[in-house]
N, CA, C and O atoms as a Maestro MAE file, in Angstrom:
{
 s_m_m2io_version
 :::
 2.0.0
}

f_m_ct {
 s_m_title
 :::
 protein
 m_atom[228] {
  # First column is atom index #
  i_m_mmod_type
  r_m_x_coord
  r_m_y_coord
  r_m_z_coord
  i_m_residue_number
  s_m_chain_name
  s_m_pdb_residue_name
  s_m_pdb_atom_name
  i_m_atomic_number
  :::
  1 25 -29.504 -15.100 7.067 1 A "ASN " " N  " 7
  2 3 -29.002 -16.459 7.087 1 A "ASN " " CA " 6
  3 2 -27.582 -16.462 7.626 1 A "ASN " " C  " 6
  4 15 -26.928 -15.421 7.681 1 A "ASN " " O  " 8
  5 25 -27.114 -17.618 8.019 2 A "ILE " " N  " 7
  6 3 -25.836 -17.746 8.722 2 A "ILE " " CA " 6
  7 2 -24.658 -17.347 7.839 2 A "ILE " " C  " 6
  8 15 -23.717 -16.719 8.323 2 A "ILE " " O  " 8
  9 25 -24.690 -17.694 6.577 3 A "THR " " N  " 7
  10 3 -23.580 -17.365 5.682 3 A "THR " " CA " 6
  11 2 -23.407 -15.852 5.551 3 A "THR " " C  " 6
  12 15 -22.289 -15.338 5.589 3 A "THR " " O  " 8
  13 25 -24.516 -15.155 5.397 4 A "VAL " " N  " 7
  14 3 -24.469 -13.693 5.288 4 A "VAL " " CA " 6
  15 2 -23.918 -13.094 6.580 4 A "VAL " " C  " 6
  16 15 -23.115 -12.161 6.539 4 A "VAL " " O  " 8
  17 25 -24.338 -13.616 7.704 5 A "THR " " N  " 7
  18 3 -23.849 -13.135 8.996 5 A "THR " " CA " 6
  19 2 -22.349 -13.359 9.122 5 A "THR " " C  " 6
  20 15 -21.625 -12.481 9.592 5 A "THR " " O  " 8
  21 25 -21.882 -14.527 8.706 6 A "GLN " " N  " 7
  22 3 -20.453 -14.820 8.769 6 A "GLN " " CA " 6
  23 2 -19.654 -13.870 7.882 6 A "GLN " " C  " 6
  24 15 -18.596 -13.381 8.278 6 A "GLN " " O  " 8
  25 25 -20.163 -13.616 6.694 7 A "VAL " " N  " 7
  26 3 -19.490 -12.688 5.779 7 A "VAL " " CA " 6
  27 2 -19.449 -11.288 6.388 7 A "VAL " " C  " 6
  28 15 -18.428 -10.604 6.316 7 A "VAL " " O  " 8
  29 25 -20.561 -10.866 6.986 8 A "ASN " " N  " 7
  30 3 -20.616 -9.536 7.602 8 A "ASN " " CA " 6
  31 2 -19.653 -9.423 8.784 8 A "ASN " " C  " 6
  32 15 -19.006 -8.392 8.973 8 A "ASN " " O  " 8
  33 25 -19.566 -10.490 9.574 9 A "VAL " " N  " 7
  34 3 -18.648 -10.485 10.714 9 A "VAL " " CA " 6
  35 2 -17.204 -10.393 10.229 9 A "VAL " " C  " 6
  36 15 -16.410 -9.636 10.787 9 A "VAL " " O  " 8
  37 25 -16.862 -11.154 9.203 10 A "LYS " " N  " 7
  38 3 -15.501 -11.105 8.652 10 A "LYS " " CA " 6
  39 2 -15.189 -9.721 8.086 10 A "LYS " " C  " 6
  40 15 -14.083 -9.209 8.261 10 A "LYS " " O  " 8
  41 25 -16.162 -9.121 7.411 11 A "ALA " " N  " 7
  42 3 -15.955 -7.782 6.849 11 A "ALA " " CA " 6
  43 2 -15.748 -6.760 7.962 11 A "ALA " " C  " 6
  44 15 -14.882 -5.892 7.857 11 A "ALA " " O  " 8
  45 25 -16.541 -6.864 9.025 12 A "ALA " " N  " 7
  46 3 -16.401 -5.945 10.153 12 A "ALA " " CA " 6
  47 2 -15.051 -6.134 10.831 12 A "ALA " " C  " 6
  48 15 -14.396 -5.159 11.199 12 A "ALA " " O  " 8
  49 25 -14.639 -7.379 10.995 13 A "GLU " " N  " 7
  50 3 -13.339 -7.672 11.609 13 A "GLU " " CA " 6
  51 2 -12.203 -7.093 10.774 13 A "GLU " " C  " 6
  52 15 -11.247 -6.535 11.313 13 A "GLU " " O  " 8
  53 25 -12.312 -7.227 9.476 14 A "SER " " N  " 7
  54 3 -11.293 -6.685 8.579 14 A "SER " " CA " 6
  55 2 -11.218 -5.165 8.698 14 A "SER " " C  " 6
  56 15 -10.130 -4.590 8.733 14 A "SER " " O  " 8
  57 25 -12.377 -4.524 8.760 15 A "THR " " N  " 7
  58 3 -12.423 -3.068 8.899 15 A "THR " " CA " 6
  59 2 -11.776 -2.628 10.205 15 A "THR " " C  " 6
  60 15 -11.018 -1.659 10.232 15 A "THR " " O  " 8
  61 25 -12.075 -3.340 11.286 16 A "ILE " " N  " 7
  62 3 -11.493 -3.006 12.591 16 A "ILE " " CA " 6
  63 2 -9.978 -3.162 12.558 16 A "ILE " " C  " 6
  64 15 -9.252 -2.308 13.065 16 A "ILE " " O  " 8
  65 25 -9.506 -4.243 11.965 17 A "ARG " " N  " 7
  66 3 -8.057 -4.459 11.876 17 A "ARG " " CA " 6
  67 2 -7.393 -3.350 11.057 17 A "ARG " " C  " 6
  68 15 -6.321 -2.863 11.416 17 A "ARG " " O  " 8
  69 25 -8.036 -2.957 9.958 18 A "ASP " " N  " 7
  70 3 -7.474 -1.895 9.118 18 A "ASP " " CA " 6
  71 2 -7.391 -0.579 9.882 18 A "ASP " " C  " 6
  72 15 -6.388 0.130 9.800 18 A "ASP " " O  " 8
  73 25 -8.447 -0.255 10.622 19 A "VAL " " N  " 7
  74 3 -8.464 0.983 11.402 19 A "VAL " " CA " 6
  75 2 -7.388 0.931 12.479 19 A "VAL " " C  " 6
  76 15 -6.667 1.908 12.679 19 A "VAL " " O  " 8
  77 25 -7.270 -0.206 13.179 20 A "ASP " " N  " 7
  78 3 -6.245 -0.349 14.211 20 A "ASP " " CA " 6
  79 2 -4.852 -0.186 13.613 20 A "ASP " " C  " 6
  80 15 -3.994 0.469 14.205 20 A "ASP " " O  " 8
  81 25 -4.626 -0.771 12.456 21 A "PHE " " N  " 7
  82 3 -3.318 -0.669 11.814 21 A "PHE " " CA " 6
  83 2 -3.017 0.778 11.444 21 A "PHE " " C  " 6
  84 15 -1.903 1.260 11.648 21 A "PHE " " O  " 8
  85 25 -4.018 1.467 10.897 22 A "ALA " " N  " 7
  86 3 -3.819 2.868 10.516 22 A "ALA " " CA " 6
  87 2 -3.525 3.726 11.744 22 A "ALA " " C  " 6
  88 15 -2.643 4.584 11.712 22 A "ALA " " O  " 8
  89 25 -4.265 3.490 12.821 23 A "ALA " " N  " 7
  90 3 -4.050 4.272 14.040 23 A "ALA " " CA " 6
  91 2 -2.664 4.002 14.618 23 A "ALA " " C  " 6
  92 15 -1.977 4.933 15.038 23 A "ALA " " O  " 8
  93 25 -2.256 2.760 14.642 24 A "GLU " " N  " 7
  94 3 -0.939 2.427 15.184 24 A "GLU " " CA " 6
  95 2 0.183 2.955 14.294 24 A "GLU " " C  " 6
  96 15 1.233 3.359 14.794 24 A "GLU " " O  " 8
  97 25 -0.029 2.955 12.995 25 A "SER " " N  " 7
  98 3 0.968 3.527 12.085 25 A "SER " " CA " 6
  99 2 1.122 5.024 12.341 25 A "SER " " C  " 6
  100 15 2.233 5.554 12.349 25 A "SER " " O  " 8
  101 25 -0.005 5.695 12.549 26 A "ALA " " N  " 7
  102 3 0.040 7.128 12.844 26 A "ALA " " CA " 6
  103 2 0.745 7.386 14.173 26 A "ALA " " C  " 6
  104 15 1.552 8.310 14.283 26 A "ALA " " O  " 8
  105 25 0.441 6.569 15.181 27 A "ASN " " N  " 7
  106 3 1.108 6.720 16.482 27 A "ASN " " CA " 6
  107 2 2.604 6.478 16.368 27 A "ASN " " C  " 6
  108 15 3.401 7.200 16.967 27 A "ASN " " O  " 8
  109 25 2.985 5.470 15.605 28 A "PHE " " N  " 7
  110 3 4.410 5.185 15.421 28 A "PHE " " CA " 6
  111 2 5.108 6.383 14.789 28 A "PHE " " C  " 6
  112 15 6.179 6.791 15.236 28 A "PHE " " O  " 8
  113 25 4.499 6.941 13.752 29 A "SER " " N  " 7
  114 3 5.094 8.104 13.085 29 A "SER " " CA " 6
  115 2 5.220 9.279 14.045 29 A "SER " " C  " 6
  116 15 6.241 9.965 14.076 29 A "SER " " O  " 8
  117 25 4.176 9.499 14.820 30 A "LYS " " N  " 7
  118 3 4.175 10.606 15.783 30 A "LYS " " CA " 6
  119 2 5.317 10.460 16.785 30 A "LYS " " C  " 6
  120 15 6.081 11.400 17.005 30 A "LYS " " O  " 8
  121 25 5.429 9.286 17.388 31 A "TYR " " N  " 7
  122 3 6.456 9.096 18.413 31 A "TYR " " CA " 6
  123 2 7.856 9.033 17.812 31 A "TYR " " C  " 6
  124 15 8.831 9.393 18.471 31 A "TYR " " O  " 8
  125 25 7.958 8.585 16.583 32 A "ASN " " N  " 7
  126 3 9.248 8.586 15.898 32 A "ASN " " CA " 6
  127 2 9.719 10.028 15.665 32 A "ASN " " C  " 6
  128 15 10.891 10.347 15.870 32 A "ASN " " O  " 8
  129 25 8.807 10.880 15.239 33 A "ILE " " N  " 7
  130 3 9.140 12.298 15.026 33 A "ILE " " CA " 6
  131 2 9.518 12.964 16.348 33 A "ILE " " C  " 6
  132 15 10.462 13.753 16.403 33 A "ILE " " O  " 8
  133 25 8.777 12.643 17.415 34 A "LEU " " N  " 7
  134 3 9.105 13.211 18.727 34 A "LEU " " CA " 6
  135 2 10.488 12.771 19.197 34 A "LEU " " C  " 6
  136 15 11.250 13.571 19.741 34 A "LEU " " O  " 8
  137 25 10.806 11.505 18.985 35 A "ALA " " N  " 7
  138 3 12.125 10.998 19.387 35 A "ALA " " CA " 6
  139 2 13.227 11.679 18.593 35 A "ALA " " C  " 6
  140 15 14.257 12.055 19.152 35 A "ALA " " O  " 8
  141 25 13.017 11.838 17.295 36 A "GLN " " N  " 7
  142 3 14.022 12.496 16.460 36 A "GLN " " CA " 6
  143 2 14.212 13.952 16.873 36 A "GLN " " C  " 6
  144 15 15.339 14.445 16.919 36 A "GLN " " O  " 8
  145 25 13.113 14.636 17.172 37 A "SER " " N  " 7
  146 3 13.240 16.041 17.566 37 A "SER " " CA " 6
  147 2 13.935 16.161 18.920 37 A "SER " " C  " 6
  148 15 14.682 17.111 19.151 37 A "SER " " O  " 8
  149 25 13.692 15.203 19.815 38 A "GLY " " N  " 7
  150 3 14.392 15.203 21.099 38 A "GLY " " CA " 6
  151 2 15.884 14.998 20.917 38 A "GLY " " C  " 6
  152 15 16.694 15.661 21.566 38 A "GLY " " O  " 8
  153 25 16.245 14.082 20.036 39 A "SER " " N  " 7
  154 3 17.668 13.841 19.755 39 A "SER " " CA " 6
  155 2 18.318 15.077 19.146 39 A "SER " " C  " 6
  156 15 19.447 15.424 19.493 39 A "SER " " O  " 8
  157 25 17.615 15.731 18.252 40 A "TYR " " N  " 7
  158 3 18.145 16.946 17.629 40 A "TYR " " CA " 6
  159 2 18.345 18.045 18.676 40 A "TYR " " C  " 6
  160 15 19.359 18.743 18.671 40 A "TYR " " O  " 8
  161 25 17.370 18.189 19.569 41 A "ALA " " N  " 7
  162 3 17.478 19.211 20.613 41 A "ALA " " CA " 6
  163 2 18.683 18.939 21.509 41 A "ALA " " C  " 6
  164 15 19.407 19.861 21.884 41 A "ALA " " O  " 8
  165 25 18.892 17.670 21.849 42 A "MET " " N  " 7
  166 3 20.049 17.322 22.680 42 A "MET " " CA " 6
  167 2 21.361 17.616 21.951 42 A "MET " " C  " 6
  168 15 22.311 18.116 22.553 42 A "MET " " O  " 8
  169 25 21.408 17.305 20.667 43 A "SER " " N  " 7
  170 3 22.647 17.565 19.920 43 A "SER " " CA " 6
  171 2 22.917 19.065 19.826 43 A "SER " " C  " 6
  172 15 24.069 19.495 19.888 43 A "SER " " O  " 8
  173 25 21.869 19.851 19.677 44 A "GLN " " N  " 7
  174 3 22.046 21.302 19.628 44 A "GLN " " CA " 6
  175 2 22.512 21.843 20.975 44 A "GLN " " C  " 6
  176 15 23.365 22.728 21.030 44 A "GLN " " O  " 8
  177 25 21.955 21.313 22.057 45 A "ALA " " N  " 7
  178 3 22.376 21.746 23.392 45 A "ALA " " CA " 6
  179 2 23.843 21.396 23.621 45 A "ALA " " C  " 6
  180 15 24.593 22.192 24.187 45 A "ALA " " O  " 8
  181 25 24.247 20.222 23.188 46 A "ASN " " N  " 7
  182 3 25.652 19.826 23.328 46 A "ASN " " CA " 6
  183 2 26.567 20.715 22.495 46 A "ASN " " C  " 6
  184 15 27.663 21.068 22.932 46 A "ASN " " O  " 8
  185 25 26.119 21.075 21.304 47 A "ALA " " N  " 7
  186 3 26.925 21.943 20.444 47 A "ALA " " CA " 6
  187 2 27.101 23.314 21.086 47 A "ALA " " C  " 6
  188 15 28.186 23.891 21.029 47 A "ALA " " O  " 8
  189 25 26.051 23.833 21.691 48 A "VAL " " N  " 7
  190 3 26.140 25.131 22.360 48 A "VAL " " CA " 6
  191 2 27.137 25.055 23.511 48 A "VAL " " C  " 6
  192 15 27.959 25.955 23.687 48 A "VAL " " O  " 8
  193 25 27.064 23.986 24.287 49 A "GLN " " N  " 7
  194 3 28.007 23.829 25.401 49 A "GLN " " CA " 6
  195 2 29.446 23.772 24.896 49 A "GLN " " C  " 6
  196 15 30.340 24.379 25.487 49 A "GLN " " O  " 8
  197 25 29.665 23.056 23.823 50 A "GLN " " N  " 7
  198 3 31.018 22.966 23.261 50 A "GLN " " CA " 6
  199 2 31.506 24.330 22.791 50 A "GLN " " C  " 6
  200 15 32.669 24.681 22.989 50 A "GLN " " O  " 8
  201 25 30.626 25.091 22.174 51 A "ASN " " N  " 7
  202 3 31.007 26.432 21.705 51 A "ASN " " CA " 6
  203 2 31.341 27.359 22.868 51 A "ASN " " C  " 6
  204 15 32.281 28.150 22.786 51 A "ASN " " O  " 8
  205 25 30.578 27.263 23.938 52 A "VAL " " N  " 7
  206 3 30.857 28.088 25.118 52 A "VAL " " CA " 6
  207 2 32.214 27.716 25.702 52 A "VAL " " C  " 6
  208 15 32.995 28.594 26.070 52 A "VAL " " O  " 8
  209 25 32.495 26.424 25.788 53 A "LEU " " N  " 7
  210 3 33.793 25.989 26.309 53 A "LEU " " CA " 6
  211 2 34.942 26.491 25.441 53 A "LEU " " C  " 6
  212 15 35.984 26.893 25.959 53 A "LEU " " O  " 8
  213 25 34.759 26.469 24.137 54 A "LYS " " N  " 7
  214 3 35.803 26.969 23.232 54 A "LYS " " CA " 6
  215 2 36.035 28.462 23.440 54 A "LYS " " C  " 6
  216 15 37.171 28.936 23.400 54 A "LYS " " O  " 8
  217 25 34.947 29.195 23.662 55 A "LEU " " N  " 7
  218 3 35.083 30.638 23.884 55 A "LEU " " CA " 6
  219 2 35.811 30.937 25.191 55 A "LEU " " C  " 6
  220 15 36.537 31.926 25.290 55 A "LEU " " O  " 8
  221 25 35.618 30.095 26.178 56 A "LEU " " N  " 7
  222 3 36.241 30.325 27.482 56 A "LEU " " CA " 6
  223 2 37.709 29.929 27.515 56 A "LEU " " C  " 6
  224 15 38.421 30.324 28.438 56 A "LEU " " O  " 8
  225 25 38.173 29.180 26.563 57 A "GLN " " N  " 7
  226 3 39.572 28.728 26.558 57 A "GLN " " CA " 6
  227 2 40.495 29.810 26.035 57 A "GLN " " C  " 6
  228 15 41.707 29.604 25.961 57 A "GLN " " O  " 8
  :::
 }
 m_bond[227] {
  # First column is bond index #
  i_m_from
  i_m_to
  i_m_order
  :::
  1 1 2 1
  2 2 3 1
  3 3 4 2
  4 3 5 1
  5 5 6 1
  6 6 7 1
  7 7 8 2
  8 7 9 1
  9 9 10 1
  10 10 11 1
  11 11 12 2
  12 11 13 1
  13 13 14 1
  14 14 15 1
  15 15 16 2
  16 15 17 1
  17 17 18 1
  18 18 19 1
  19 19 20 2
  20 19 21 1
  21 21 22 1
  22 22 23 1
  23 23 24 2
  24 23 25 1
  25 25 26 1
  26 26 27 1
  27 27 28 2
  28 27 29 1
  29 29 30 1
  30 30 31 1
  31 31 32 2
  32 31 33 1
  33 33 34 1
  34 34 35 1
  35 35 36 2
  36 35 37 1
  37 37 38 1
  38 38 39 1
  39 39 40 2
  40 39 41 1
  41 41 42 1
  42 42 43 1
  43 43 44 2
  44 43 45 1
  45 45 46 1
  46 46 47 1
  47 47 48 2
  48 47 49 1
  49 49 50 1
  50 50 51 1
  51 51 52 2
  52 51 53 1
  53 53 54 1
  54 54 55 1
  55 55 56 2
  56 55 57 1
  57 57 58 1
  58 58 59 1
  59 59 60 2
  60 59 61 1
  61 61 62 1
  62 62 63 1
  63 63 64 2
  64 63 65 1
  65 65 66 1
  66 66 67 1
  67 67 68 2
  68 67 69 1
  69 69 70 1
  70 70 71 1
  71 71 72 2
  72 71 73 1
  73 73 74 1
  74 74 75 1
  75 75 76 2
  76 75 77 1
  77 77 78 1
  78 78 79 1
  79 79 80 2
  80 79 81 1
  81 81 82 1
  82 82 83 1
  83 83 84 2
  84 83 85 1
  85 85 86 1
  86 86 87 1
  87 87 88 2
  88 87 89 1
  89 89 90 1
  90 90 91 1
  91 91 92 2
  92 91 93 1
  93 93 94 1
  94 94 95 1
  95 95 96 2
  96 95 97 1
  97 97 98 1
  98 98 99 1
  99 99 100 2
  100 99 101 1
  101 101 102 1
  102 102 103 1
  103 103 104 2
  104 103 105 1
  105 105 106 1
  106 106 107 1
  107 107 108 2
  108 107 109 1
  109 109 110 1
  110 110 111 1
  111 111 112 2
  112 111 113 1
  113 113 114 1
  114 114 115 1
  115 115 116 2
  116 115 117 1
  117 117 118 1
  118 118 119 1
  119 119 120 2
  120 119 121 1
  121 121 122 1
  122 122 123 1
  123 123 124 2
  124 123 125 1
  125 125 126 1
  126 126 127 1
  127 127 128 2
  128 127 129 1
  129 129 130 1
  130 130 131 1
  131 131 132 2
  132 131 133 1
  133 133 134 1
  134 134 135 1
  135 135 136 2
  136 135 137 1
  137 137 138 1
  138 138 139 1
  139 139 140 2
  140 139 141 1
  141 141 142 1
  142 142 143 1
  143 143 144 2
  144 143 145 1
  145 145 146 1
  146 146 147 1
  147 147 148 2
  148 147 149 1
  149 149 150 1
  150 150 151 1
  151 151 152 2
  152 151 153 1
  153 153 154 1
  154 154 155 1
  155 155 156 2
  156 155 157 1
  157 157 158 1
  158 158 159 1
  159 159 160 2
  160 159 161 1
  161 161 162 1
  162 162 163 1
  163 163 164 2
  164 163 165 1
  165 165 166 1
  166 166 167 1
  167 167 168 2
  168 167 169 1
  169 169 170 1
  170 170 171 1
  171 171 172 2
  172 171 173 1
  173 173 174 1
  174 174 175 1
  175 175 176 2
  176 175 177 1
  177 177 178 1
  178 178 179 1
  179 179 180 2
  180 179 181 1
  181 181 182 1
  182 182 183 1
  183 183 184 2
  184 183 185 1
  185 185 186 1
  186 186 187 1
  187 187 188 2
  188 187 189 1
  189 189 190 1
  190 190 191 1
  191 191 192 2
  192 191 193 1
  193 193 194 1
  194 194 195 1
  195 195 196 2
  196 195 197 1
  197 197 198 1
  198 198 199 1
  199 199 200 2
  200 199 201 1
  201 201 202 1
  202 202 203 1
  203 203 204 2
  204 203 205 1
  205 205 206 1
  206 206 207 1
  207 207 208 2
  208 207 209 1
  209 209 210 1
  210 210 211 1
  211 211 212 2
  212 211 213 1
  213 213 214 1
  214 214 215 1
  215 215 216 2
  216 215 217 1
  217 217 218 1
  218 218 219 1
  219 219 220 2
  220 219 221 1
  221 221 222 1
  222 222 223 1
  223 223 224 2
  224 223 225 1
  225 225 226 1
  226 226 227 1
  227 227 228 2
  :::
 }
}
């Protein structure tokens, strides 16, 4: 019957939205960690350069 179909469609839509949200949350975390690690690597490279310059002075 139509009511059951409507309920099933809403339930399926809710499940899809939940899965999409979970996937996007995971992607956000992944790219956030990558960005942080890139920033850390750059700061370490800069620190090494500064130390080399100090040694040469």
